[in-house]
C-alpha positions as a Python dict, from the first residue, in 0.01 Angstrom:
ca = {
    (1, 'M'): (0, 0, 0),
    (2, 'S'): (142, 341, -95),
    (3, 'A'): (193, 620, 157),
    (4, 'A'): (-70, 824, -27),
    (5, 'A'): (-324, 545, 4),
    (6, 'R'): (-253, 513, 376),
    (7, 'A'): (-283, 886, 437),
    (8, 'G'): (-586, 952, 218),
    (9, 'A'): (-934, 1032, 343),
    (10, 'D'): (-1242, 810, 315),
    (11, 'K'): (-1047, 490, 352),
    (12, 'V'): (-1203, 164, 238),
    (13, 'P'): (-1135, -169, 415),
    (14, 'F'): (-962, -427, 199),
    (15, 'L'): (-863, -792, 225),
    (16, 'R'): (-507, -920, 204),
    (17, 'T'): (-388, -1273, 132),
    (18, 'S'): (-350, -1312, 510),
    (19, 'N'): (-727, -1268, 543),
    (20, 'V'): (-803, -1550, 299),
    (21, 'L'): (-776, -1893, 458),
    (22, 'W'): (-903, -2217, 309),
    (23, 'D'): (-1282, -2175, 290),
    (24, 'E'): (-1273, -1897, 548),
    (25, 'I'): (-1231, -1520, 553),
    (26, 'D'): (-1050, -1405, 867),
    (27, 'L'): (-1162, -1052, 957),
    (28, 'A'): (-969, -1026, 1284),
    (29, 'V'): (-732, -769, 1128),
    (30, 'V'): (-850, -573, 825),
    (31, 'D'): (-647, -286, 680),
    (32, 'A'): (-789, 14, 497),
    (33, 'M'): (-669, 246, 224),
    (34, 'A'): (-793, 536, 16),
    (35, 'I'): (-925, 416, -321),
    (36, 'P'): (-1015, 665, -595),
    (37, 'E'): (-1389, 666, -660),
    (38, 'Y'): (-1340, 577, -1026),
    (39, 'E'): (-1164, 253, -917),
    (40, 'L'): (-1394, 163, -631),
    (41, 'T'): (-1670, -6, -830),
    (42, 'E'): (-1424, -241, -998),
    (43, 'K'): (-1238, -315, -673),
    (44, 'C'): (-1540, -385, -450),
    (45, 'L'): (-1645, -734, -347),
    (46, 'E'): (-1992, -877, -378),
    (47, 'P'): (-2135, -1173, -183),
    (48, 'G'): (-2040, -1493, -363),
    (49, 'D'): (-1710, -1362, -502),
    (50, 'L'): (-1436, -1626, -496),
    (51, 'L'): (-1097, -1499, -377),
    (52, 'V'): (-780, -1688, -471),
    (53, 'C'): (-433, -1613, -333),
    (54, 'E'): (-168, -1522, -588),
    (55, 'G'): (119, -1548, -341),
    (56, 'G'): (202, -1718, -13),
    (57, 'E'): (15, -2048, -18),
    (58, 'I'): (-79, -2012, -382),
    (59, 'G'): (-430, -2113, -474),
    (60, 'R'): (-569, -2076, -123),
    (61, 'A'): (-930, -1974, -170),
    (62, 'A'): (-1243, -1861, 13),
    (63, 'I'): (-1573, -1693, -65),
    (64, 'W'): (-1672, -1344, 40),
    (65, 'E'): (-2008, -1406, 205),
    (66, 'G'): (-2082, -1038, 261),
    (67, 'G'): (-2035, -808, 558),
    (68, 'A'): (-1884, -464, 583),
    (69, 'E'): (-1957, -256, 275),
    (70, 'P'): (-1775, -152, 76),
    (71, 'M'): (-1500, -416, 100),
    (72, 'S'): (-1211, -417, -144),
    (73, 'F'): (-913, -649, -200),
    (74, 'Q'): (-541, -616, -265),
    (75, 'N'): (-368, -690, -594),
    (76, 'H'): (-226, -1019, -465),
    (77, 'L'): (-576, -1167, -458),
    (78, 'H'): (-765, -1282, -765),
    (79, 'R'): (-1139, -1221, -761),
    (80, 'L'): (-1347, -1475, -953),
    (81, 'R'): (-1713, -1403, -1025),
    (82, 'P'): (-1940, -1651, -1208),
    (83, 'K'): (-2030, -1559, -1567),
    (84, 'V'): (-2303, -1821, -1591),
    (85, 'D'): (-2578, -1946, -1362),
    (86, 'D'): (-2464, -2309, -1330),
    (87, 'V'): (-2163, -2239, -1107),
    (88, 'D'): (-2147, -2283, -730),
    (89, 'P'): (-1834, -2095, -611),
    (90, 'R'): (-1817, -2314, -299),
    (91, 'F'): (-1749, -2619, -514),
    (92, 'Y'): (-1450, -2447, -671),
    (93, 'V'): (-1308, -2347, -332),
    (94, 'Y'): (-1294, -2715, -243),
    (95, 'F'): (-1170, -2818, -585),
    (96, 'L'): (-882, -2570, -559),
    (97, 'Q'): (-803, -2696, -208),
    (98, 'S'): (-785, -3054, -330),
    (99, 'A'): (-596, -2962, -646),
    (100, 'F'): (-328, -2759, -470),
    (101, 'T'): (-292, -2955, -144),
    (102, 'Q'): (-365, -3315, -244),
    (103, 'L'): (-371, -3396, -613),
    (104, 'G'): (-79, -3196, -746),
    (105, 'I'): (-292, -3114, -1051),
    (106, 'F'): (-158, -2762, -1068),
    (107, 'E'): (202, -2851, -982),
    (108, 'G'): (411, -2593, -1160),
    (109, 'A'): (117, -2359, -1214),
    (110, 'G'): (282, -2113, -982),
    (111, 'N'): (596, -1927, -1080),
    (112, 'K'): (854, -2049, -830),
    (113, 'T'): (1166, -1893, -981),
    (114, 'T'): (1168, -1622, -711),
    (115, 'I'): (868, -1573, -484),
    (116, 'P'): (595, -1835, -550),
    (117, 'N'): (298, -1675, -723),
    (118, 'L'): (-5, -1770, -927),
    (119, 'S'): (-47, -1510, -1199),
    (120, 'S'): (-379, -1417, -1353),
    (121, 'G'): (-269, -1576, -1680),
    (122, 'R'): (-177, -1905, -1515),
    (123, 'L'): (-502, -1908, -1320),
    (124, 'K'): (-706, -1853, -1636),
    (125, 'A'): (-522, -2137, -1809),
    (126, 'L'): (-615, -2394, -1545),
    (127, 'D'): (-866, -2660, -1647),
    (128, 'V'): (-1133, -2726, -1385),
    (129, 'P'): (-1422, -2973, -1371),
    (130, 'H'): (-1778, -2854, -1429),
    (131, 'P'): (-2030, -3109, -1299),
    (132, 'P'): (-2403, -3027, -1302),
    (133, 'L'): (-2500, -2751, -1060),
    (134, 'P'): (-2697, -2981, -825),
    (135, 'E'): (-2391, -3206, -791),
    (136, 'Q'): (-2165, -2906, -728),
    (137, 'A'): (-2402, -2787, -455),
    (138, 'A'): (-2434, -3131, -295),
    (139, 'I'): (-2056, -3179, -280),
    (140, 'A'): (-2007, -2829, -139),
    (141, 'D'): (-2283, -2884, 118),
    (142, 'A'): (-2126, -3209, 239),
    (143, 'L'): (-1777, -3064, 273),
    (144, 'R'): (-1905, -2743, 432),
    (145, 'Y'): (-2099, -2952, 684),
    (146, 'V'): (-1785, -3136, 795),
    (147, 'Q'): (-1586, -2813, 792),
    (148, 'T'): (-1843, -2643, 1015),
    (149, 'V'): (-1833, -2930, 1264),
    (150, 'R'): (-1452, -2907, 1268),
    (151, 'R'): (-1468, -2537, 1349),
    (152, 'L'): (-1729, -2588, 1618),
    (153, 'N'): (-1503, -2850, 1778),
    (154, 'A'): (-1205, -2613, 1760),
    (155, 'R'): (-1410, -2345, 1938),
    (156, 'L'): (-1504, -2595, 2208),
    (157, 'I'): (-1134, -2672, 2262),
    (158, 'A'): (-1049, -2302, 2287),
    (159, 'M'): (-1334, -2233, 2528),
    (160, 'T'): (-1244, -2527, 2752),
    (161, 'E'): (-878, -2422, 2753),
    (162, 'E'): (-985, -2073, 2861),
    (163, 'L'): (-1201, -2225, 3135),
    (164, 'K'): (-910, -2437, 3254),
    (165, 'A'): (-676, -2136, 3260),
    (166, 'A'): (-927, -1943, 3470),
    (167, 'A'): (-977, -2242, 3702),
    (168, 'M'): (-602, -2286, 3741),
    (169, 'Q'): (-559, -1919, 3826),
    (170, 'Q'): (-834, -1938, 4087),
    (171, 'L'): (-725, -2269, 4239),
    (172, 'F'): (-361, -2169, 4277),
    (173, 'S'): (-443, -1825, 4416),
    (174, 'A'): (-729, -1909, 4654),
    (175, 'G'): (-742, -2288, 4669),
    (176, 'L'): (-1058, -2495, 4690),
    (177, 'R'): (-1151, -2348, 5027),
    (178, 'G'): (-1112, -1987, 4920),
    (179, 'T'): (-809, -1940, 5146),
    (180, 'R'): (-579, -1683, 4990),
    (181, 'R'): (-212, -1762, 4954),
    (182, 'R'): (77, -1529, 4906),
    (183, 'S'): (232, -1464, 4567),
    (184, 'P'): (603, -1538, 4521),
    (185, 'R'): (671, -1176, 4626),
    (186, 'S'): (423, -1134, 4913),
    (187, 'V'): (394, -1240, 5277),
    (188, 'R'): (342, -1610, 5345),
    (189, 'S'): (-13, -1735, 5403),
    (190, 'P'): (-65, -1954, 5710),
    (191, 'S'): (-234, -2226, 5502),
    (192, 'W'): (-51, -2249, 5170),
    (193, 'E'): (325, -2268, 5131),
    (194, 'L'): (554, -2174, 4846),
    (195, 'R'): (802, -2457, 4808),
    (196, 'S'): (1087, -2508, 4568),
    (197, 'I'): (1098, -2790, 4316),
    (198, 'P'): (1395, -2963, 4491),
    (199, 'D'): (1201, -2944, 4819),
    (200, 'L'): (910, -3131, 4661),
    (201, 'C'): (1081, -3353, 4405),
    (202, 'D'): (1392, -3542, 4314),
    (203, 'I'): (1519, -3409, 3979),
    (204, 'S'): (1691, -3642, 3734),
    (205, 'S'): (1825, -3616, 3380),
    (206, 'G'): (1771, -3858, 3094),
    (207, 'G'): (1978, -3968, 2800),
    (208, 'T'): (1982, -4130, 2458),
    (209, 'P'): (2111, -4485, 2404),
    (210, 'K'): (2334, -4535, 2100),
    (211, 'K'): (2124, -4535, 1785),
    (212, 'S'): (2374, -4773, 1626),
    (213, 'V'): (2283, -5053, 1867),
    (214, 'A'): (1956, -5194, 1734),
    (215, 'E'): (1893, -5398, 2048),
    (216, 'Y'): (1862, -5079, 2252),
    (217, 'W'): (1568, -4966, 2035),
    (218, 'S'): (1375, -5291, 2009),
    (219, 'G'): (1197, -5291, 2345),
    (220, 'D'): (858, -5178, 2470),
    (221, 'I'): (962, -4911, 2721),
    (222, 'P'): (841, -4566, 2607),
    (223, 'W'): (1131, -4325, 2550),
    (224, 'V'): (1013, -3966, 2580),
    (225, 'S'): (1151, -3666, 2393),
    (226, 'G'): (1018, -3316, 2344),
    (227, 'K'): (790, -3417, 2058),
    (228, 'D'): (590, -3639, 2294),
    (229, 'L'): (511, -3373, 2554),
    (230, 'K'): (193, -3242, 2395),
    (231, 'R'): (-70, -3355, 2645),
    (232, 'P'): (-94, -3315, 3025),
    (233, 'A'): (-94, -3692, 3079),
    (234, 'L'): (134, -3920, 2879),
    (235, 'E'): (43, -4286, 2828),
    (236, 'D'): (301, -4373, 2562),
    (237, 'A'): (575, -4226, 2345),
    (238, 'T'): (670, -4233, 1979),
    (239, 'D'): (995, -4421, 2039),
    (240, 'H'): (1063, -4725, 2256),
    (241, 'V'): (1375, -4879, 2408),
    (242, 'S'): (1470, -5204, 2576),
    (243, 'Q'): (1587, -5244, 2934),
    (244, 'D'): (1941, -5268, 2794),
    (245, 'G'): (1881, -4932, 2627),
    (246, 'V'): (1776, -4782, 2960),
    (247, 'D'): (2081, -4929, 3131),
    (248, 'N'): (2317, -4804, 2860),
    (249, 'G'): (2246, -4438, 2809),
    (250, 'S'): (1901, -4346, 2936),
    (251, 'R'): (1710, -4341, 3263),
    (252, 'L'): (1373, -4476, 3378),
    (253, 'A'): (1126, -4249, 3554),
    (254, 'P'): (860, -4419, 3768),
    (255, 'A'): (488, -4388, 3701),
    (256, 'D'): (337, -4058, 3822),
    (257, 'S'): (662, -3871, 3754),
    (258, 'V'): (646, -3531, 3587),
    (259, 'L'): (853, -3496, 3269),
    (260, 'L'): (953, -3141, 3179),
    (261, 'L'): (1122, -3024, 2860),
    (262, 'V'): (1425, -2810, 2949),
    (263, 'R'): (1587, -2775, 2607),
    (264, 'G'): (1437, -2738, 2261),
    (265, 'M'): (1225, -2517, 2040),
    (266, 'G'): (911, -2652, 2205),
    (267, 'L'): (986, -2400, 2481),
    (268, 'A'): (947, -2109, 2239),
    (269, 'K'): (566, -2106, 2269),
    (270, 'D'): (470, -2312, 2572),
    (271, 'L'): (597, -2520, 2862),
    (272, 'P'): (587, -2887, 2755),
    (273, 'V'): (528, -3081, 3076),
    (274, 'A'): (334, -3401, 3142),
    (275, 'V'): (270, -3659, 3410),
    (276, 'I'): (340, -4016, 3298),
    (277, 'T'): (100, -4300, 3368),
    (278, 'R'): (364, -4576, 3362),
    (279, 'P'): (744, -4604, 3387),
    (280, 'M'): (914, -4434, 3094),
    (281, 'A'): (1266, -4355, 2978),
    (282, 'F'): (1349, -4004, 2857),
    (283, 'N'): (1620, -3815, 2673),
    (284, 'Q'): (1871, -3553, 2781),
    (285, 'D'): (1644, -3259, 2689),
    (286, 'V'): (1394, -3367, 2954),
    (287, 'K'): (1403, -3361, 3333),
    (288, 'A'): (1206, -3600, 3553),
    (289, 'L'): (1047, -3461, 3869),
    (290, 'V'): (966, -3740, 4115),
    (291, 'S'): (753, -3642, 4414),
    (292, 'K'): (909, -3711, 4752),
    (293, 'D'): (649, -3550, 4977),
    (294, 'G'): (322, -3722, 4892),
    (295, 'Y'): (190, -3479, 4631),
    (296, 'S'): (65, -3651, 4318),
    (297, 'G'): (234, -3607, 3984),
    (298, 'S'): (-89, -3467, 3844),
    (299, 'F'): (-97, -3192, 4107),
    (300, 'L'): (273, -3112, 4064),
    (301, 'R'): (235, -3096, 3687),
    (302, 'S'): (-52, -2849, 3724),
    (303, 'A'): (136, -2642, 3983),
    (304, 'V'): (440, -2616, 3756),
    (305, 'Y'): (228, -2531, 3451),
    (306, 'A'): (34, -2268, 3645),
    (307, 'G'): (364, -2082, 3687),
    (308, 'K'): (483, -2135, 3330),
    (309, 'D'): (518, -1763, 3258),
    (310, 'R'): (771, -1728, 3539),
    (311, 'L'): (968, -2027, 3413),
    (312, 'L'): (958, -1923, 3048),
    (313, 'S'): (1085, -1577, 3142),
    (314, 'Q'): (1406, -1747, 3262),
    (315, 'L'): (1485, -1918, 2930),
    (316, 'A'): (1828, -1882, 2778),
    (317, 'T'): (1865, -1877, 2399),
    (318, 'S'): (2165, -2026, 2219),
    (319, 'A'): (2329, -1870, 1914),
    (320, 'H'): (2124, -2094, 1683),
    (321, 'G'): (1798, -2018, 1863),
    (322, 'T'): (1751, -2324, 2086),
    (323, 'K'): (1572, -2245, 2412),
    (324, 'T'): (1711, -2378, 2740),
    (325, 'L'): (1579, -2380, 3095),
    (326, 'N'): (1880, -2395, 3326),
    (327, 'L'): (1881, -2633, 3621),
    (328, 'N'): (1954, -2346, 3859),
    (329, 'D'): (1640, -2161, 3747),
    (330, 'L'): (1435, -2479, 3780),
    (331, 'S'): (1577, -2540, 4128),
    (332, 'N'): (1485, -2187, 4238),
    (333, 'F'): (1133, -2213, 4099),
    (334, 'V'): (866, -2225, 4370),
    (335, 'V'): (513, -2360, 4347),
    (336, 'P'): (215, -2306, 4580),
    (337, 'T'): (120, -2612, 4782),
    (338, 'P'): (-189, -2658, 5000),
    (339, 'P'): (-157, -2779, 5358),
    (340, 'T'): (-278, -3131, 5280),
    (341, 'T'): (-226, -3371, 4995),
    (342, 'A'): (-602, -3438, 5005),
    (343, 'E'): (-675, -3081, 4895),
    (344, 'A'): (-401, -3110, 4634),
    (345, 'D'): (-566, -3424, 4498),
    (346, 'E'): (-903, -3247, 4479),
    (347, 'I'): (-744, -2962, 4284),
    (348, 'A'): (-577, -3209, 4052),
    (349, 'E'): (-910, -3385, 3992),
    (350, 'V'): (-1082, -3060, 3892),
    (351, 'L'): (-808, -2983, 3640),
    (352, 'E'): (-790, -3344, 3517),
    (353, 'T'): (-1162, -3332, 3440),
    (354, 'L'): (-1106, -3028, 3219),
    (355, 'D'): (-799, -3191, 3064),
    (356, 'R'): (-1003, -3498, 2976),
    (357, 'K'): (-1265, -3282, 2809),
    (358, 'I'): (-996, -3099, 2609),
    (359, 'D'): (-834, -3428, 2513),
    (360, 'I'): (-1165, -3575, 2394),
    (361, 'H'): (-1223, -3275, 2169),
    (362, 'R'): (-864, -3283, 2040),
    (363, 'R'): (-896, -3649, 1948),
    (364, 'K'): (-1231, -3577, 1788),
    (365, 'G'): (-1064, -3294, 1597),
    (366, 'E'): (-799, -3532, 1464),
    (367, 'V'): (-1072, -3767, 1340),
    (368, 'L'): (-1264, -3480, 1180),
    (369, 'D'): (-948, -3354, 1010),
    (370, 'Q'): (-887, -3695, 858),
    (371, 'L'): (-1251, -3727, 758),
    (372, 'F'): (-1245, -3392, 581),
    (373, 'K'): (-923, -3468, 395),
    (374, 'S'): (-1049, -3810, 292),
    (375, 'L'): (-1386, -3678, 173),
    (376, 'L'): (-1222, -3391, -11),
    (377, 'H'): (-995, -3628, -200),
    (378, 'K'): (-1258, -3891, -274),
    (379, 'L'): (-1529, -3648, -383),
    (380, 'M'): (-1297, -3453, -610),
    (381, 'T'): (-1154, -3766, -772),
    (382, 'G'): (-1493, -3934, -807),
    (383, 'E'): (-1387, -4224, -586),
    (384, 'V'): (-1714, -4183, -397),
    (385, 'S'): (-2042, -4025, -497),
    (386, 'V'): (-2193, -3755, -282),
    (387, 'D'): (-2520, -3949, -301),
    (388, 'D'): (-2357, -4234, -108),
    (389, 'L'): (-2253, -4020, 190),
    (390, 'D'): (-2416, -4051, 531),
    (391, 'L'): (-2299, -3779, 770),
    (392, 'S'): (-2580, -3828, 1020),
    (393, 'A'): (-2335, -3947, 1288),
    (394, 'L'): (-2177, -3601, 1305),
    (395, 'P'): (-2311, -3347, 1555),
    (396, 'K'): (-2535, -3074, 1422),
    (397, 'P'): (-2311, -2779, 1326),
    (398, 'E'): (-2570, -2531, 1442),
    (399, 'G'): (-2518, -2657, 1798),
    (400, 'R'): (-2375, -2393, 2030),
    (401, 'A'): (-2012, -2410, 2137),
    (402, 'A'): (-2075, -2436, 2506),
}
């Protein structure tokens, strides 16, 4: 956008490629610019217009369903508007998604000599299917139905995560009984204590057995690395080792231990930490925290995660960008503990209930993602007919995200 366009009066909102997601217009951030009146008619969107990204993820497409008027679009977006009545733009959104992300039909359609782009000429040269309008609409309806259920499920995850964050804040500031505790910088409460990690847990380091010894990697003992620490409770790991592997380069943490990532890019956005449900080995980028004072691993995991912002503020960054949590900072980290393990267990149960709900929706989301991808591929290749689909098992998308 030119400086003149930014500074001009009577600015008009416009969409960028960043606003156009697959089958979705994101209006969270919309820029505006001054557009001469003689250009405005040609540059305005109408409901039903199909927008296709020229750059970035080339071919990414969505439909402008209407909203703020007028709404314009930047030059890096192509606007497609039906010339005939037997075209359902929604069908072509999904066809483009399949063609660019699954089928490789348009491989090479973009100019990739410098910055990838899909020029107007290349877009016009693309051959696309043109089934009868009722079939286009039926395919689009089926895929939109699944897509809507996916988005509803994602909203449920976000809402439950927000609820858990609020519950965690309340529980670790007032407890179940409403008894206030001190913050790390205030005067000690008579009921809750702030205790250091070494006071509550034994801390141990893991390791990696030699990859060249096949026998070390042929067992059934889960071997945890940073990529596994994505859920609050860990039942298994991607890799497995034998007892010989544990004895020759790794370490075994007992069930109910807390495994915490202390080195890796996973620390850039969050604090990967989980309680394990059975004995597991772990690598050198992970620390095991083993309770020595009766508090459950589930409670300790929640207490550590509740203070993640304090821990993440202590991260060191190497020259190549790897994040590291030093042992000294971990040892000085304090967590609030209630006066009895019974209250700690009750707190853990509240948070575990929310974790289970989040996990159910995440697993459901994974199934819905696979269903959408499979349907998209099979409908666009003709492997299945839309008339043969039965989506009645899916929840109604108009259900509220509550």
